[in-house]
C-alpha positions as a printed Julia matrix, in Angstrom:
398×3 Matrix{Float64}:
  13.2   49.11  -35.91
  10.77  51.12  -33.76
   7.82  53.13  -35.38
   9.33  56.19  -34.18
  10.68  58.07  -31.01
   8.19  58.71  -28.3
   7.65  62.39  -27.45
   7.84  61.73  -23.44
   9.63  59.1   -21.48
   7.99  55.98  -20.86
   8.73  53.57  -18.14
   9.23  50.22  -19.93
  11.44  48.41  -22.28
  11.0   46.77  -25.78
  11.57  43.21  -26.06
  10.85  41.3   -29.09
   8.48  43.97  -30.33
   6.37  44.03  -27.1
   6.15  47.1   -24.88
   6.54  45.96  -21.37
   5.22  48.47  -19.09
   6.53  48.98  -15.6
   3.67  49.82  -13.25
   4.0   53.56  -12.18
   3.33  54.29   -8.44
  -0.6   54.47   -8.08
  -2.4   56.87   -6.05
  -3.17  56.28   -2.37
  -5.59  53.28   -2.05
  -9.33  54.14   -2.39
 -10.74  55.38    1.07
 -13.83  53.12   -0.04
 -14.98  51.35   -3.01
 -18.01  49.02   -3.88
 -18.87  47.39   -7.0
 -21.59  45.54   -5.29
 -20.61  42.19   -6.74
 -21.01  40.45   -3.33
 -24.82  40.63   -3.85
 -24.92  41.97   -0.14
 -24.55  45.38    1.46
 -23.63  45.2     5.07
 -20.22  44.02    6.45
 -22.35  41.72    8.72
 -23.91  40.17    5.82
 -22.9   36.59    4.08
 -20.66  37.11    2.07
 -19.64  40.34    3.62
 -20.65  43.52    1.91
 -18.72  46.97    2.21
 -21.22  49.1     4.06
 -21.57  49.41    8.02
 -25.29  50.18    7.98
 -28.34  50.33    5.78
 -30.98  52.31    7.74
 -34.5   52.53    5.95
 -37.62  54.37    6.73
 -40.51  52.25    5.58
 -42.26  51.77    3.24
 -38.99  52.65    1.32
 -36.45  49.83    0.45
 -32.72  49.45   -0.18
 -31.13  46.29   -1.5
 -28.4   44.92   -3.8
 -30.24  44.03   -6.9
 -29.39  42.87  -10.56
 -32.07  45.46  -11.85
 -29.76  48.29  -10.6
 -26.37  46.96  -11.93
 -24.7   49.29  -14.46
 -22.09  46.43  -15.09
 -21.41  43.07  -13.45
 -24.27  41.34  -11.72
 -25.44  43.88   -8.97
 -25.89  47.35   -8.3
 -27.48  49.35   -5.26
 -31.38  49.84   -5.61
 -33.34  52.39   -3.6
 -37.22  52.49   -3.93
 -38.82  55.73   -2.34
 -42.49  54.92   -1.95
 -42.99  57.68    0.54
 -44.22  61.32    0.35
 -42.81  62.33    3.65
 -39.86  64.79    4.28
 -36.47  64.03    5.89
 -34.46  60.62    6.04
 -35.7   57.8     3.32
 -32.93  55.25    3.22
 -29.12  54.98    2.74
 -26.02  52.83    2.82
 -23.55  54.22    5.33
 -19.93  53.7     5.87
 -17.33  55.38    8.05
 -13.32  55.41    7.59
 -10.53  57.2     9.17
 -10.78  60.97    8.32
  -9.62  62.59    4.94
  -8.77  66.09    6.2
  -7.58  67.95    3.14
  -9.2   66.83   -0.01
 -11.66  63.93   -1.26
 -13.02  63.04   -4.61
 -16.2   60.8    -5.19
 -17.64  58.84   -8.25
 -20.42  56.61   -9.13
 -22.68  55.41  -11.88
 -26.36  56.72  -11.26
 -29.78  56.29  -12.67
 -33.28  57.34  -11.98
 -36.18  54.84  -12.93
 -39.87  54.64  -12.51
 -40.27  58.25  -11.27
 -43.91  59.11  -10.76
 -43.13  62.43   -9.02
 -39.98  64.65   -9.1
 -38.85  66.57   -6.31
 -35.76  67.76   -4.24
 -33.57  64.81   -3.18
 -30.28  64.47   -1.51
 -28.38  61.57   -3.13
 -24.96  61.49   -1.44
 -23.84  63.2     1.8
 -20.13  63.49    2.95
 -20.03  64.16    6.5
 -19.22  66.05    8.71
 -18.19  68.43    6.18
 -21.78  68.15    4.6
 -20.87  68.09    1.04
 -23.91  67.06   -0.86
 -25.04  65.84   -4.42
 -28.58  66.51   -5.06
 -31.28  66.47   -7.55
 -33.27  69.87   -7.3
 -36.53  71.29   -8.79
 -39.27  69.66  -10.58
 -37.36  69.78  -13.73
 -35.06  68.23  -12.3
 -31.4   69.37  -12.38
 -28.06  68.28  -10.57
 -26.96  70.47   -7.58
 -23.75  70.51   -5.73
 -24.14  72.01   -2.13
 -21.79  72.61    0.54
 -21.59  74.72    3.76
 -19.26  77.65    4.44
 -17.91  79.25    7.33
 -18.28  78.4    11.03
 -21.9   79.27   10.72
 -22.31  76.42    8.21
 -24.08  78.63    5.74
 -25.69  76.6     2.86
 -24.26  77.35   -0.72
 -24.78  75.31   -3.69
 -24.42  75.53   -7.7
 -26.94  73.8   -10.2
 -26.71  72.8   -13.63
 -28.84  74.46  -16.38
 -32.45  73.86  -16.55
 -31.8   73.44  -20.23
 -30.22  69.97  -19.48
 -32.58  68.23  -17.15
 -31.85  64.88  -15.42
 -33.2   62.19  -17.54
 -34.99  59.16  -16.42
 -33.68  55.76  -17.47
 -29.94  57.08  -18.27
 -26.93  56.11  -16.7
 -24.87  59.04  -15.73
 -21.2   58.99  -14.49
 -21.6   61.5   -11.5
 -18.32  62.74   -9.63
 -17.82  65.57   -7.23
 -14.49  66.83   -5.61
 -13.36  68.87   -2.85
 -10.07  70.43   -2.25
  -8.79  72.94    0.59
 -10.72  71.5     3.88
  -9.12  73.09    6.77
  -8.4   76.39    4.83
 -10.21  79.57    3.9
  -9.82  78.74    0.29
 -11.94  75.6    -0.2
 -12.93  74.67   -3.67
 -15.69  72.15   -5.0
 -16.31  70.69   -8.37
 -19.14  68.56   -9.94
 -18.75  66.55  -12.92
 -21.25  64.63  -15.25
 -19.69  62.27  -17.88
 -16.44  63.67  -17.13
 -17.58  67.37  -17.83
 -17.29  69.94  -15.47
 -20.88  71.31  -14.85
 -20.68  73.36  -11.72
 -18.06  74.62   -9.23
 -17.5   76.59   -5.82
 -14.4   78.33   -4.64
 -13.24  80.65   -1.83
 -15.01  78.55    0.78
 -14.16  78.95    4.45
 -13.38  75.53    5.63
 -11.14  76.36    8.63
 -13.7   74.7    11.27
 -12.67  71.34   12.51
 -16.09  69.79   11.06
 -14.74  70.27    7.52
 -13.56  66.78    6.8
 -14.78  63.43    5.58
 -15.5   60.63    8.24
 -18.71  59.22    6.84
 -20.28  58.61    3.47
 -24.16  58.18    3.01
 -25.5   57.19   -0.39
 -29.02  56.68   -1.47
 -31.62  59.14   -0.22
 -30.33  60.34    3.22
 -32.53  63.35    3.12
 -35.44  65.0     1.08
 -36.64  68.58    1.77
 -39.87  68.09    0.13
 -40.73  64.55    0.0
 -42.31  64.83   -3.43
 -39.88  62.31   -5.13
 -41.24  58.88   -5.53
 -39.34  56.48   -7.81
 -36.22  54.24   -7.92
 -32.54  55.12   -7.77
 -29.86  52.88   -9.16
 -26.11  53.2    -8.05
 -23.18  51.22   -9.14
 -19.44  51.37   -8.68
 -19.11  53.74   -5.85
 -15.56  54.93   -4.95
 -14.04  57.68   -2.86
 -10.37  58.61   -2.69
  -8.19  61.33   -1.48
  -7.02  61.87   -5.02
  -8.92  62.27   -8.5
  -9.68  58.92   -9.94
 -10.11  57.55  -13.47
 -13.33  58.47  -15.21
 -12.6   57.91  -18.91
 -10.37  56.08  -21.31
  -8.41  58.06  -24.04
  -6.69  57.23  -27.26
  -3.5   59.34  -28.31
  -0.89  59.35  -31.05
   2.32  59.64  -28.98
   4.3   60.46  -32.23
   3.95  60.79  -35.92
   3.83  57.47  -37.69
   6.18  57.23  -40.65
   4.77  53.94  -41.75
   1.42  52.05  -41.9
   1.86  50.68  -38.34
   0.81  53.48  -36.1
   1.66  53.63  -32.33
  -1.27  54.46  -29.96
  -1.4   55.03  -26.48
  -4.39  53.58  -24.34
  -4.85  55.47  -20.98
  -6.95  56.21  -18.17
  -7.6   59.85  -17.35
  -9.37  61.68  -14.52
 -12.09  64.26  -15.09
  -9.96  66.78  -12.98
  -7.5   68.28  -15.46
  -7.67  65.39  -17.57
  -4.68  63.77  -15.69
  -3.53  60.35  -15.87
  -5.09  58.2   -13.37
  -4.13  54.62  -12.17
  -6.3   51.64  -12.84
  -8.32  50.71   -9.67
  -8.19  47.1   -10.82
  -7.01  45.15  -13.77
  -9.1   46.73  -16.58
  -9.43  44.82  -19.76
  -9.98  47.37  -22.54
 -11.98  46.28  -25.73
 -10.33  47.77  -29.0
 -12.44  48.24  -32.08
 -12.83  50.02  -35.28
 -16.34  51.55  -35.88
 -15.53  53.3   -39.11
 -12.87  52.21  -41.68
 -10.97  49.01  -41.31
  -7.62  47.69  -39.71
  -6.33  45.73  -36.88
  -4.67  46.47  -33.37
  -1.42  44.77  -32.49
   0.99  44.27  -29.67
   4.35  44.68  -31.66
   5.97  47.45  -33.58
   5.72  45.4   -36.77
   1.89  44.94  -36.63
   2.2   41.36  -36.83
   0.46  39.95  -33.56
  -3.22  40.98  -33.67
  -5.3   41.69  -30.59
  -8.72  42.72  -29.88
  -8.32  43.91  -26.25
  -5.5   45.06  -24.09
  -5.14  44.84  -20.23
  -4.14  47.81  -17.92
  -2.97  46.28  -14.57
  -3.93  47.69  -11.4
  -1.98  50.92  -10.48
  -0.99  51.52  -14.29
  -2.02  54.23  -16.36
  -1.52  53.59  -19.92
  -0.46  50.97  -22.57
   0.96  51.27  -26.07
  -0.6   49.29  -28.8
  -0.14  49.6   -32.58
  -2.57  49.85  -35.39
  -2.51  49.02  -39.1
  -5.22  50.51  -41.34
  -6.5   48.2   -44.17
  -8.88  50.25  -45.92
  -8.22  51.9   -49.28
  -7.82  55.47  -47.85
  -5.92  54.47  -44.79
  -8.29  56.38  -42.65
 -10.12  54.75  -39.62
 -11.97  55.56  -36.2
 -10.46  53.68  -33.37
 -12.58  52.96  -30.17
 -11.45  51.93  -26.69
 -14.3   50.81  -24.1
 -14.93  49.51  -20.83
 -18.28  49.42  -19.07
 -16.83  51.28  -15.84
 -15.16  54.1   -17.76
 -16.41  56.56  -20.49
 -15.22  55.34  -24.03
 -12.67  57.01  -26.29
 -12.42  57.49  -29.86
  -9.56  58.74  -32.23
  -9.49  59.1   -35.95
  -6.11  58.03  -37.73
  -4.77  58.37  -41.28
  -2.29  55.62  -42.16
  -0.38  54.53  -45.33
  -1.53  50.96  -45.06
  -3.62  49.73  -47.84
  -5.59  46.53  -48.51
  -3.46  43.43  -48.48
  -0.38  45.63  -48.01
   2.23  44.02  -45.56
   4.72  46.06  -43.31
   7.72  47.21  -45.28
  11.49  46.99  -44.54
  12.69  45.7   -41.23
   9.57  46.89  -39.41
   7.73  43.82  -40.81
  10.33  41.42  -39.83
  10.59  42.39  -36.25
  13.58  43.38  -34.1
  15.42  40.2   -34.2
  15.46  39.62  -38.01
  18.16  40.83  -40.12
  18.37  41.47  -43.83
  20.75  38.55  -44.26
  18.21  35.79  -45.18
  17.83  34.65  -41.6
  14.56  33.65  -39.93
  13.33  35.23  -36.63
  14.72  32.42  -34.91
  17.99  32.19  -36.53
  18.42  36.03  -35.99
  19.47  34.97  -32.5
  22.5   33.01  -33.65
  23.56  36.13  -35.65
  23.95  38.41  -32.64
  27.38  37.51  -31.74
  28.44  37.99  -35.42
  26.93  41.43  -35.35
  28.08  42.74  -32.07
  31.66  41.35  -32.38
  33.14  44.09  -34.61
  31.43  46.65  -32.39
  32.81  45.36  -29.2
  36.61  45.3   -30.84
  36.06  48.91  -31.81
  35.03  49.87  -28.54
  38.05  48.07  -27.14
  40.6   49.6   -29.52
  39.31  53.28  -29.14
  42.42  55.5   -28.24
  42.08  57.07  -24.55
  42.19  60.65  -24.62
  45.41  61.74  -22.68
  46.38  65.18  -21.19
  49.88  66.35  -22.17
  51.99  67.3   -19.27
  54.47  69.94  -19.51
Protein backbone atom coordinates (compact mmCIF):
# COMPACT_ATOMS: atom_id res chain seq x y z
CA UNK A 1 0.00 0.00 0.00
CA UNK A 2 1.03 3.62 -0.41
CA UNK A 3 2.76 5.38 2.44
CA UNK A 4 -0.20 7.69 2.88
CA UNK A 5 -2.48 10.04 1.07
CA UNK A 6 -1.09 13.11 -0.64
CA UNK A 7 -2.36 16.40 0.71
CA UNK A 8 -2.75 17.83 -2.80
CA UNK A 9 -3.52 16.40 -6.21
CA UNK A 10 -0.58 15.05 -8.17
CA UNK A 11 -0.69 14.55 -11.91
CA UNK A 12 0.59 11.03 -12.19
CA UNK A 13 -0.10 7.41 -11.61
CA UNK A 14 1.46 4.69 -9.48
CA UNK A 15 2.59 1.54 -11.20
CA UNK A 16 4.66 -1.13 -9.52
CA UNK A 17 5.76 1.28 -6.81
CA UNK A 18 6.99 4.03 -9.16
CA UNK A 19 5.49 7.49 -9.32
CA UNK A 20 5.13 8.31 -13.02
CA UNK A 21 4.88 12.07 -13.27
CA UNK A 22 2.97 13.62 -16.13
CA UNK A 23 4.71 16.83 -17.29
CA UNK A 24 2.63 19.83 -16.32
CA UNK A 25 2.23 22.63 -18.85
CA UNK A 26 5.40 24.70 -18.59
CA UNK A 27 5.70 28.43 -18.66
CA UNK A 28 6.27 30.15 -21.96
CA UNK A 29 9.66 29.43 -23.49
CA UNK A 30 12.49 31.65 -22.32
CA UNK A 31 12.74 34.95 -24.14
CA UNK A 32 16.48 34.34 -24.12
CA UNK A 33 18.93 31.93 -22.51
CA UNK A 34 22.63 31.12 -22.75
CA UNK A 35 24.70 28.67 -20.71
CA UNK A 36 27.78 29.61 -22.81
CA UNK A 37 28.59 25.95 -23.45
CA UNK A 38 29.17 26.55 -27.17
CA UNK A 39 32.41 28.31 -26.21
CA UNK A 40 31.37 31.20 -28.48
CA UNK A 41 29.28 34.35 -28.10
CA UNK A 42 27.99 35.75 -31.40
CA UNK A 43 25.45 34.01 -33.61
CA UNK A 44 27.90 34.51 -36.48
CA UNK A 45 30.61 32.49 -34.68
CA UNK A 46 31.29 28.80 -35.30
CA UNK A 47 29.65 27.04 -33.60
CA UNK A 48 26.97 29.73 -33.34
CA UNK A 49 26.65 31.58 -30.05
CA UNK A 50 23.45 33.17 -28.75
CA UNK A 51 24.27 36.90 -28.80
CA UNK A 52 23.80 39.33 -31.69
CA UNK A 53 26.75 41.60 -30.97
CA UNK A 54 29.68 41.92 -28.54
CA UNK A 55 30.91 45.54 -28.76
CA UNK A 56 34.12 46.25 -26.81
CA UNK A 57 35.92 49.45 -25.88
CA UNK A 58 39.70 48.92 -25.91
CA UNK A 59 41.69 47.93 -23.84
CA UNK A 60 38.86 45.91 -22.28
CA UNK A 61 38.04 42.33 -23.33
CA UNK A 62 34.94 40.12 -23.52
CA UNK A 63 35.05 36.38 -24.22
CA UNK A 64 33.62 32.96 -23.51
CA UNK A 65 36.17 31.56 -21.08
CA UNK A 66 36.63 28.51 -18.83
CA UNK A 67 37.77 30.72 -15.95
CA UNK A 68 34.32 32.34 -15.87
CA UNK A 69 32.28 29.11 -15.66
CA UNK A 70 30.00 28.62 -12.68
CA UNK A 71 29.10 25.18 -14.03
CA UNK A 72 30.00 23.36 -17.22
CA UNK A 73 32.92 24.39 -19.39
CA UNK A 74 32.46 28.09 -20.14
CA UNK A 75 31.11 31.38 -18.86
CA UNK A 76 31.20 35.00 -20.00
CA UNK A 77 34.38 36.82 -18.88
CA UNK A 78 34.59 40.63 -19.03
CA UNK A 79 37.85 42.29 -18.04
CA UNK A 80 37.77 46.05 -17.45
CA UNK A 81 41.27 47.54 -17.74
CA UNK A 82 40.09 51.08 -18.39
CA UNK A 83 39.55 54.02 -16.04
CA UNK A 84 37.22 55.93 -18.35
CA UNK A 85 33.48 56.55 -18.03
CA UNK A 86 30.65 55.48 -20.35
CA UNK A 87 30.51 52.17 -22.28
CA UNK A 88 33.09 49.42 -21.60
CA UNK A 89 31.97 46.07 -23.14
CA UNK A 90 28.80 43.98 -23.39
CA UNK A 91 27.05 41.03 -24.99
CA UNK A 92 23.84 42.27 -26.67
CA UNK A 93 20.74 40.47 -27.91
CA UNK A 94 17.38 41.65 -29.28
CA UNK A 95 14.12 39.71 -29.42
CA UNK A 96 10.41 40.47 -29.99
CA UNK A 97 9.13 42.81 -27.30
CA UNK A 98 7.89 41.75 -23.88
CA UNK A 99 5.19 44.31 -23.17
CA UNK A 100 3.92 43.55 -19.65
CA UNK A 101 6.49 41.77 -17.50
CA UNK A 102 9.91 40.10 -17.61
CA UNK A 103 12.29 38.32 -15.26
CA UNK A 104 16.09 38.07 -15.48
CA UNK A 105 18.47 35.67 -13.71
CA UNK A 106 22.17 34.86 -13.87
CA UNK A 107 25.12 33.65 -11.82
CA UNK A 108 27.62 36.49 -11.32
CA UNK A 109 31.04 36.93 -9.65
CA UNK A 110 33.63 39.71 -9.30
CA UNK A 111 37.32 38.78 -9.48
CA UNK A 112 40.70 40.50 -9.40
CA UNK A 113 39.16 43.87 -8.49
CA UNK A 114 41.91 46.47 -8.03
CA UNK A 115 39.55 49.46 -7.84
CA UNK A 116 35.84 49.49 -6.93
CA UNK A 117 33.33 51.87 -8.47
CA UNK A 118 29.85 52.31 -9.92
CA UNK A 119 29.14 49.75 -12.63
CA UNK A 120 26.07 48.89 -14.72
CA UNK A 121 26.08 45.10 -15.16
CA UNK A 122 22.80 44.55 -17.00
CA UNK A 123 20.53 46.84 -19.05
CA UNK A 124 17.01 45.97 -20.21
CA UNK A 125 16.11 48.36 -23.05
CA UNK A 126 14.30 50.56 -23.91
CA UNK A 127 12.63 50.39 -20.47
CA UNK A 128 16.11 51.03 -19.02
CA UNK A 129 15.87 48.69 -16.04
CA UNK A 130 19.41 48.22 -14.71
CA UNK A 131 21.32 45.94 -12.36
CA UNK A 132 24.16 47.98 -10.87
CA UNK A 133 26.99 47.81 -8.37
CA UNK A 134 27.26 51.12 -6.55
CA UNK A 135 29.62 52.87 -4.15
CA UNK A 136 33.12 52.02 -3.10
CA UNK A 137 31.78 49.49 -0.57
CA UNK A 138 30.27 48.14 -2.99
CA UNK A 139 26.52 47.26 -2.83
CA UNK A 140 23.90 45.98 -5.28
CA UNK A 141 21.50 48.47 -6.84
CA UNK A 142 18.28 48.05 -8.85
CA UNK A 143 17.56 51.12 -11.01
CA UNK A 144 14.52 52.00 -13.16
CA UNK A 145 13.08 55.04 -14.90
CA UNK A 146 9.72 56.57 -13.94
CA UNK A 147 7.14 58.53 -15.92
CA UNK A 148 7.37 60.19 -19.32
CA UNK A 149 10.27 62.31 -18.05
CA UNK A 150 12.31 59.13 -17.37
CA UNK A 151 13.19 60.08 -13.79
CA UNK A 152 15.92 57.88 -12.27
CA UNK A 153 14.70 55.80 -9.29
CA UNK A 154 16.71 53.11 -7.50
CA UNK A 155 17.01 50.93 -4.42
CA UNK A 156 20.29 49.69 -2.91
CA UNK A 157 21.11 46.80 -0.63
CA UNK A 158 22.44 47.58 2.89
CA UNK A 159 26.06 48.66 3.22
CA UNK A 160 26.37 46.08 6.00
CA UNK A 161 26.32 43.39 3.31
CA UNK A 162 28.75 44.55 0.60
CA UNK A 163 29.35 42.60 -2.61
CA UNK A 164 32.18 40.17 -1.91
CA UNK A 165 34.92 39.38 -4.39
CA UNK A 166 35.44 35.76 -5.57
CA UNK A 167 31.91 34.76 -4.52
CA UNK A 168 29.22 33.53 -6.88
CA UNK A 169 25.79 35.17 -6.50
CA UNK A 170 22.53 34.08 -8.08
CA UNK A 171 21.21 37.50 -9.10
CA UNK A 172 17.64 38.03 -10.29
CA UNK A 173 15.40 40.99 -10.99
CA UNK A 174 11.82 41.12 -12.17
CA UNK A 175 9.42 43.71 -13.54
CA UNK A 176 5.61 43.73 -13.69
CA UNK A 177 3.14 46.34 -14.85
CA UNK A 178 4.87 47.78 -17.91
CA UNK A 179 2.34 49.85 -19.82
CA UNK A 180 0.53 50.76 -16.60
CA UNK A 181 0.68 53.44 -13.86
CA UNK A 182 1.38 50.78 -11.21
CA UNK A 183 4.70 49.25 -12.20
CA UNK A 184 6.71 47.09 -9.80
CA UNK A 185 10.30 45.82 -9.72
CA UNK A 186 12.20 43.44 -7.44
CA UNK A 187 15.79 42.37 -6.85
CA UNK A 188 16.71 38.97 -5.40
CA UNK A 189 20.11 37.72 -4.26
CA UNK A 190 20.43 33.97 -3.74
CA UNK A 191 16.62 33.74 -3.87
CA UNK A 192 16.10 36.35 -1.12
CA UNK A 193 14.32 39.61 -1.94
CA UNK A 194 16.67 42.47 -1.07
CA UNK A 195 15.09 45.49 -2.82
CA UNK A 196 11.81 46.49 -4.44
CA UNK A 197 10.06 49.41 -6.13
CA UNK A 198 6.35 50.02 -6.61
CA UNK A 199 3.94 52.62 -7.97
CA UNK A 200 6.05 53.31 -11.06
CA UNK A 201 4.40 55.16 -13.94
CA UNK A 202 5.27 53.02 -16.94
CA UNK A 203 2.54 54.06 -19.36
CA UNK A 204 4.97 55.44 -21.94
CA UNK A 205 5.58 53.25 -25.01
CA UNK A 206 9.27 52.87 -24.16
CA UNK A 207 8.50 50.80 -21.07
CA UNK A 208 9.01 47.38 -22.64
CA UNK A 209 11.85 44.91 -23.19
CA UNK A 210 13.35 44.65 -26.68
CA UNK A 211 17.09 44.38 -26.03
CA UNK A 212 19.31 42.94 -23.30
CA UNK A 213 22.90 44.05 -22.63
CA UNK A 214 25.08 42.07 -20.19
CA UNK A 215 28.63 42.88 -19.10
CA UNK A 216 29.50 46.52 -18.44
CA UNK A 217 27.34 48.54 -20.82
CA UNK A 218 27.91 51.67 -18.74
CA UNK A 219 29.92 53.10 -15.85
CA UNK A 220 29.25 56.51 -14.32
CA UNK A 221 32.66 57.01 -12.75
CA UNK A 222 35.08 54.74 -14.64
CA UNK A 223 36.72 53.77 -11.36
CA UNK A 224 36.01 50.02 -11.54
CA UNK A 225 38.97 47.90 -12.69
CA UNK A 226 38.67 44.12 -12.53
CA UNK A 227 36.90 41.07 -13.96
CA UNK A 228 33.22 40.15 -14.06
CA UNK A 229 32.17 36.50 -14.54
CA UNK A 230 28.67 35.67 -15.82
CA UNK A 231 27.05 32.26 -16.39
CA UNK A 232 23.60 30.81 -17.14
CA UNK A 233 21.77 33.92 -18.31
CA UNK A 234 18.02 33.53 -18.74
CA UNK A 235 15.16 35.95 -19.40
CA UNK A 236 11.48 35.03 -19.40
CA UNK A 237 8.04 36.64 -19.23
CA UNK A 238 7.33 34.64 -16.05
CA UNK A 239 9.33 33.84 -12.87
CA UNK A 240 11.98 31.17 -13.42
CA UNK A 241 13.33 28.41 -11.19
CA UNK A 242 16.03 29.58 -8.80
CA UNK A 243 16.18 27.00 -6.02
CA UNK A 244 15.37 23.42 -5.12
CA UNK A 245 13.05 22.49 -2.29
CA UNK A 246 12.37 19.33 -0.28
CA UNK A 247 8.94 18.90 1.30
CA UNK A 248 7.02 16.18 3.12
CA UNK A 249 3.69 15.93 1.28
CA UNK A 250 2.11 13.92 4.11
CA UNK A 251 2.79 12.55 7.55
CA UNK A 252 4.70 9.29 7.36
CA UNK A 253 3.27 6.32 9.24
CA UNK A 254 6.17 4.00 8.54
CA UNK A 255 9.92 4.10 8.06
CA UNK A 256 9.53 4.83 4.32
CA UNK A 257 9.04 8.59 4.09
CA UNK A 258 7.61 10.31 1.01
CA UNK A 259 9.62 13.39 -0.03
CA UNK A 260 8.80 15.78 -2.86
CA UNK A 261 11.74 17.30 -4.77
CA UNK A 262 10.71 20.50 -6.55
CA UNK A 263 12.02 23.55 -8.37
CA UNK A 264 10.72 26.91 -7.17
CA UNK A 265 10.97 30.56 -8.15
CA UNK A 266 12.20 33.34 -5.90
CA UNK A 267 9.02 35.27 -6.68
CA UNK A 268 6.45 33.96 -4.19
CA UNK A 269 8.30 30.63 -3.80
CA UNK A 270 5.98 29.30 -6.53
CA UNK A 271 6.61 26.06 -8.39
CA UNK A 272 8.65 26.75 -11.54
CA UNK A 273 9.28 24.44 -14.53
CA UNK A 274 12.68 22.92 -15.21
CA UNK A 275 14.25 24.84 -18.15
CA UNK A 276 15.93 21.60 -19.28
CA UNK A 277 16.24 18.07 -17.89
CA UNK A 278 17.63 18.65 -14.40
CA UNK A 279 19.52 15.77 -12.70
CA UNK A 280 19.16 16.42 -8.97
CA UNK A 281 21.77 14.86 -6.66
CA UNK A 282 20.35 13.45 -3.42
CA UNK A 283 22.45 13.13 -0.27
CA UNK A 284 22.38 12.70 3.52
CA UNK A 285 24.88 15.17 5.08
CA UNK A 286 23.79 14.31 8.65
CA UNK A 287 22.44 11.01 9.97
CA UNK A 288 22.12 8.07 7.61
CA UNK A 289 19.65 6.46 5.28
CA UNK A 290 18.86 5.94 1.61
CA UNK A 291 16.62 7.37 -1.12
CA UNK A 292 14.29 5.16 -3.16
CA UNK A 293 11.93 5.32 -6.11
CA UNK A 294 9.24 3.03 -4.64
CA UNK A 295 6.83 3.27 -1.73
CA UNK A 296 8.39 0.21 -0.11
CA UNK A 297 11.89 1.71 -0.12
CA UNK A 298 13.46 -1.20 -2.01
CA UNK A 299 14.95 0.40 -5.16
CA UNK A 300 17.64 2.82 -3.96
CA UNK A 301 18.83 5.84 -5.97
CA UNK A 302 21.37 8.63 -5.52
CA UNK A 303 19.76 11.11 -7.89
CA UNK A 304 16.46 11.90 -9.57
CA UNK A 305 15.70 13.67 -12.86
CA UNK A 306 13.21 16.46 -13.41
CA UNK A 307 12.32 16.42 -17.13
CA UNK A 308 12.12 19.77 -18.93
CA UNK A 309 8.82 21.48 -18.18
CA UNK A 310 8.09 19.55 -14.97
CA UNK A 311 8.20 21.09 -11.52
CA UNK A 312 8.48 18.26 -8.99
CA UNK A 313 9.13 14.57 -8.44
CA UNK A 314 8.37 12.29 -5.51
CA UNK A 315 11.00 10.03 -3.97
CA UNK A 316 11.08 8.02 -0.71
CA UNK A 317 13.59 8.02 2.11
CA UNK A 318 14.31 5.37 4.75
CA UNK A 319 16.43 6.44 7.74
CA UNK A 320 18.90 3.84 8.99
CA UNK A 321 20.37 5.52 12.06
CA UNK A 322 19.53 4.53 15.62
CA UNK A 323 17.45 7.68 16.15
CA UNK A 324 15.84 7.67 12.72
CA UNK A 325 16.71 11.36 12.37
CA UNK A 326 18.52 12.55 9.24
CA UNK A 327 19.21 15.67 7.20
CA UNK A 328 18.42 15.35 3.49
CA UNK A 329 19.98 17.43 0.73
CA UNK A 330 19.08 18.03 -2.92
CA UNK A 331 21.52 19.87 -5.19
CA UNK A 332 22.24 20.94 -8.78
CA UNK A 333 24.90 23.52 -9.74
CA UNK A 334 22.45 25.82 -11.59
CA UNK A 335 20.03 26.09 -8.64
CA UNK A 336 20.39 26.81 -4.95
CA UNK A 337 20.37 23.58 -2.90
CA UNK A 338 17.74 22.45 -0.39
CA UNK A 339 17.95 20.65 2.94
CA UNK A 340 15.28 19.00 5.08
CA UNK A 341 15.47 17.27 8.47
CA UNK A 342 13.21 14.21 8.88
CA UNK A 343 12.36 11.87 11.72
CA UNK A 344 11.52 8.27 10.84
CA UNK A 345 10.91 4.95 12.54
CA UNK A 346 13.52 3.02 10.60
CA UNK A 347 16.43 1.61 12.60
CA UNK A 348 19.71 -0.11 11.76
CA UNK A 349 19.07 -3.15 9.65
CA UNK A 350 15.32 -2.82 9.95
CA UNK A 351 13.38 -3.94 6.89
CA UNK A 352 10.12 -2.47 5.66
CA UNK A 353 7.19 -3.97 7.49
CA UNK A 354 4.01 -5.53 6.19
CA UNK A 355 2.84 -5.14 2.64
CA UNK A 356 4.83 -1.91 2.18
CA UNK A 357 8.02 -3.97 1.97
CA UNK A 358 6.50 -6.45 -0.42
CA UNK A 359 5.41 -3.95 -3.04
CA UNK A 360 2.02 -3.32 -4.59
CA UNK A 361 1.88 -6.62 -6.57
CA UNK A 362 2.75 -8.95 -3.68
CA UNK A 363 0.08 -10.60 -1.56
CA UNK A 364 0.19 -12.27 1.84
CA UNK A 365 -0.60 -15.64 0.21
CA UNK A 366 3.03 -16.72 -0.08
CA UNK A 367 3.33 -15.54 -3.67
CA UNK A 368 6.43 -13.95 -5.09
CA UNK A 369 6.26 -10.51 -6.69
CA UNK A 370 6.09 -12.16 -10.12
CA UNK A 371 3.58 -14.78 -9.04
CA UNK A 372 1.37 -12.02 -7.72
CA UNK A 373 0.34 -11.21 -11.28
CA UNK A 374 -1.21 -14.66 -11.61
CA UNK A 375 -3.32 -14.05 -8.50
CA UNK A 376 -4.94 -10.88 -9.87
CA UNK A 377 -7.85 -12.67 -11.61
CA UNK A 378 -8.55 -14.70 -8.43
CA UNK A 379 -8.58 -11.56 -6.33
CA UNK A 380 -10.68 -9.51 -8.75
CA UNK A 381 -13.16 -12.26 -9.67
CA UNK A 382 -15.37 -12.10 -6.53
CA UNK A 383 -15.43 -8.33 -6.69
CA UNK A 384 -16.57 -8.33 -10.35
CA UNK A 385 -19.36 -10.84 -9.55
CA UNK A 386 -20.45 -8.73 -6.58
CA UNK A 387 -20.65 -5.65 -8.78
CA UNK A 388 -22.77 -7.48 -11.37
CA UNK A 389 -25.16 -8.90 -8.78
CA UNK A 390 -25.80 -5.66 -6.92
CA UNK A 391 -29.56 -4.89 -7.04
CA UNK A 392 -30.58 -1.86 -8.98
CA UNK A 393 -32.48 0.86 -7.21
CA UNK A 394 -36.00 1.25 -8.56
CA UNK A 395 -38.65 3.87 -8.15
CA UNK A 396 -42.07 2.58 -7.15
CA UNK A 397 -44.76 3.88 -9.44
CA UNK A 398 -48.16 4.61 -8.12
